C-alpha positions in Angstrom: 0.0 0.0 0.0 1.5 3.4 -1.0 1.0 6.8 0.4 -2.0 7.6 -1.9 -3.8 4.5 -0.7 -3.2 5.6 2.9 -4.5 9.1 2.3 -7.5 7.7 0.4 -8.4 5.5 3.4 -8.5 8.6 5.7 -11.0 10.4 3.5 -14.6 9.6 4.7 -16.0 11.2 1.6 -13.9 10.3 -1.5 -14.8 12.2 -4.6 -17.4 10.4 -6.8 -16.1 9.3 -10.2 -19.4 10.3 -11.7 -19.3 13.7 -10.0 -15.7 14.9 -9.7 -16.8 18.4 -8.8 -18.8 17.2 -5.8 -17.4 18.9 -2.6 -17.7 16.8 0.6 -19.5 18.5 3.6 -16.3 18.7 5.7 -14.5 20.5 2.8 -17.4 23.0 2.5 -17.3 23.6 6.2 -13.5 24.2 6.1 -13.9 26.6 3.2 -16.6 28.5 5.0 -14.6 28.6 8.2 -11.6 30.0 6.3 -13.7 32.7 4.6 -15.1 33.7 8.0 -11.6 33.8 9.4 -10.2 36.0 6.6 -13.2 38.3 6.7 -13.2 38.8 10.5 -9.4 39.6 10.4 -9.9 42.1 7.6 -12.7 44.3 8.9 -12.6 46.9 11.7 -15.9 45.9 13.1 -17.5 42.7 14.4 -19.2 40.6 11.7 -22.3 38.5 12.3 -21.8 35.1 13.9 -22.5 32.3 11.5 -26.2 31.2 12.0 -26.1 28.1 9.8 -24.8 25.7 12.5 -21.3 25.9 11.1 -19.5 25.9 14.4 -21.7 23.2 15.9 -20.6 21.0 13.0 -17.0 22.0 13.4 -17.0 21.3 17.1 -18.4 17.8 16.4 -15.8 17.3 13.7 -13.0 18.2 16.1 -14.3 16.0 18.9 -14.5 13.0 16.5 -11.0 13.6 15.3 -9.7 13.8 18.9 -11.4 10.5 19.7 -9.9 9.0 16.6 -6.4 10.2 17.5 -6.8 8.7 21.1 -7.9 5.4 19.6 -4.9 5.2 17.2 -2.3 6.4 19.7 0.0 3.6 20.8 -0.4 1.5 17.6 3.1 0.7 16.4 2.0 -0.2 12.8 3.9 2.1 10.4 0.9 2.7 8.3 -1.2 3.6 11.3 1.5 5.9 12.6 1.6 7.8 9.3 -2.2 8.0 9.2 -2.1 9.4 12.8 0.3 12.1 11.7 -2.0 13.1 8.9 -5.0 13.2 11.2 -3.2 15.2 13.8 -2.0 17.7 11.2 -5.5 18.2 9.9 -6.8 18.5 13.4 -4.3 21.2 14.3 -5.3 23.1 11.2 -9.0 23.1 12.2 -8.1 24.1 15.8 -5.8 26.9 14.6 -8.6 28.5 12.5 -11.2 28.2 15.2 -8.9 29.7 17.9 -7.7 32.5 15.7 -11.2 33.4 14.6 -12.6 33.4 18.1 -9.6 35.5 19.4 -10.1 38.0 16.7 -13.8 38.4 17.6 -13.1 38.6 21.3 -10.5 41.2 20.7 -13.0 43.4 18.8 -15.6 42.9 21.6 -13.1 43.9 24.2 -11.9 47.0 22.3 -15.4 48.4 21.7 -17.4 46.7 24.5 -20.1 49.3 25.1 -20.5 49.9 21.3 -21.7 46.3 20.8 -23.8 45.7 24.0 -25.5 49.1 23.9 -27.1 48.5 20.5 -29.8 45.9 19.9 -28.8 45.4 16.2 -25.1 45.0 17.0 -25.8 42.6 19.8 -27.4 40.2 17.3 -23.9 39.8 15.7 -22.6 38.0 18.7 -23.2 34.4 19.6 -25.0 33.8 22.9 -21.7 32.9 24.6 -20.0 36.1 23.3 -22.9 38.2 24.5 -22.8 36.6 27.9 -19.0 37.2 28.0 -19.4 40.9 26.9 -22.0 41.6 29.6 -20.0 39.9 32.3 -16.8 41.8 31.2 -18.6 45.1 31.2 -20.1 44.5 34.7 -16.6 43.6 36.1 -15.1 46.7 34.3 -17.8 49.0 35.6 -17.5 47.8 39.2 -13.7 48.2 39.0 -14.1 51.8 37.8 -16.7 52.5 40.6 -14.3 51.2 43.3 -11.3 53.0 41.8 -12.6 56.5 41.0 -16.2 56.7 39.6 -17.6 56.2 43.1 -16.3 59.6 44.1 -18.2 61.3 41.3 -21.9 62.4 41.4 -24.3 59.7 40.3 -25.1 61.5 37.1 -21.5 61.3 36.1 -20.9 57.6 36.8 -22.2 56.3 33.5 -19.7 55.0 30.9 -22.1 55.5 28.0 -23.0 59.2 28.5 -23.8 61.1 25.3 -24.4 64.5 26.9 -23.5 67.5 24.8 -23.6 65.5 21.6 -20.3 63.9 22.6 -20.4 60.1 23.0 -18.2 58.3 25.5 -18.7 55.1 23.6 -15.7 54.2 21.4 -16.7 52.9 18.0 -14.8 51.0 15.3 -13.3 53.1 12.5 -15.5 52.2 9.5 -13.2 54.2 7.2 -10.4 51.7 7.6 -9.1 50.2 4.4 -10.0 46.7 3.3 -9.3 44.5 0.3 -12.2 42.9 -1.5 -12.5 40.6 -4.5 -15.5 41.2 -6.8 -17.6 38.0 -7.3 -19.6 39.7 -10.1 -19.5 42.8 -12.2 -20.7 45.7 -10.0 -20.8 49.4 -9.6 -18.6 50.6 -6.7 -19.4 53.8 -4.9 -16.3 55.4 -3.5 -16.2 58.3 -1.0 -13.0 60.2 -0.9 -11.7 63.1 1.1 -12.2 65.7 -1.7 -14.5 64.0 -4.2 -16.8 61.0 -4.5 -17.1 58.7 -7.5 -18.4 55.5 -9.0 -16.2 52.8 -10.5 -17.2 49.9 -12.7 -15.6 46.7 -11.4 -15.4 43.4 -13.2 -15.7 39.9 -11.7 -12.3 38.9 -10.2 -11.0 42.4 -9.6 -9.3 43.1 -6.3 -10.0 46.6 -5.0 -9.0 48.5 -1.9 -11.8 50.5 -0.3 -12.9 52.1 2.9 -14.9 49.4 4.8 -17.9 51.8 4.9 -17.9 51.7 1.0 -17.2 47.9 0.8 -19.6 46.8 3.4 -22.7 46.9 1.2 -20.9 44.9 -1.6 -19.9 42.2 0.8 -23.3 42.0 2.5 -25.0 41.6 -0.9 -22.7 38.9 -1.9 -21.2 40.9 -4.8 -17.7 40.8 -3.2 -15.7 38.9 -0.6 -12.9 40.1 1.7 -9.4 39.0 1.0 
């Protein structure tokens, strides 16, 4: 048995000879996870949590792979040892993407905590666990400030989300940060500059750098993806 046979034995969904373009579910999930990871790392604000059960499937996949590694550990058969290395390498790739994606999201939540939990629409972008974390974090932070210095201020001045005088204390993401997008179809691109605004005609496959505020609509409509 050569290396190709060993790799084929590890694939639970080998490509069909009648449908070579058929993509296995695990591959589609990995592609979706990678796209979410790239997009989250590219944008200045928190994007919506996947609502299609992607992370539930990924968690099940990782658990099954860990159980498989535990079953195979200790087998001295060379073929099994090589298969174990392949499975462990694939497992680490999944775990890296998940950890990096979650750390990126938590970093955004920590940086603009009040911005996300003070707005009903923005709170829906978080998963239930992220929302619980954000609320607990804000409670601990507010109590710390009260004990440190806010407690000496008048009650009317102890809020951390005051907007008196048309000046907001809530720090928000910079939506004018630059992002790179790849057009998935021909589209008209509205650009807002410092001195002048304009409209560009983009073709499918073009890679463009824009302000996130200009690119956001294209990405949300599915006309472009972040790169």
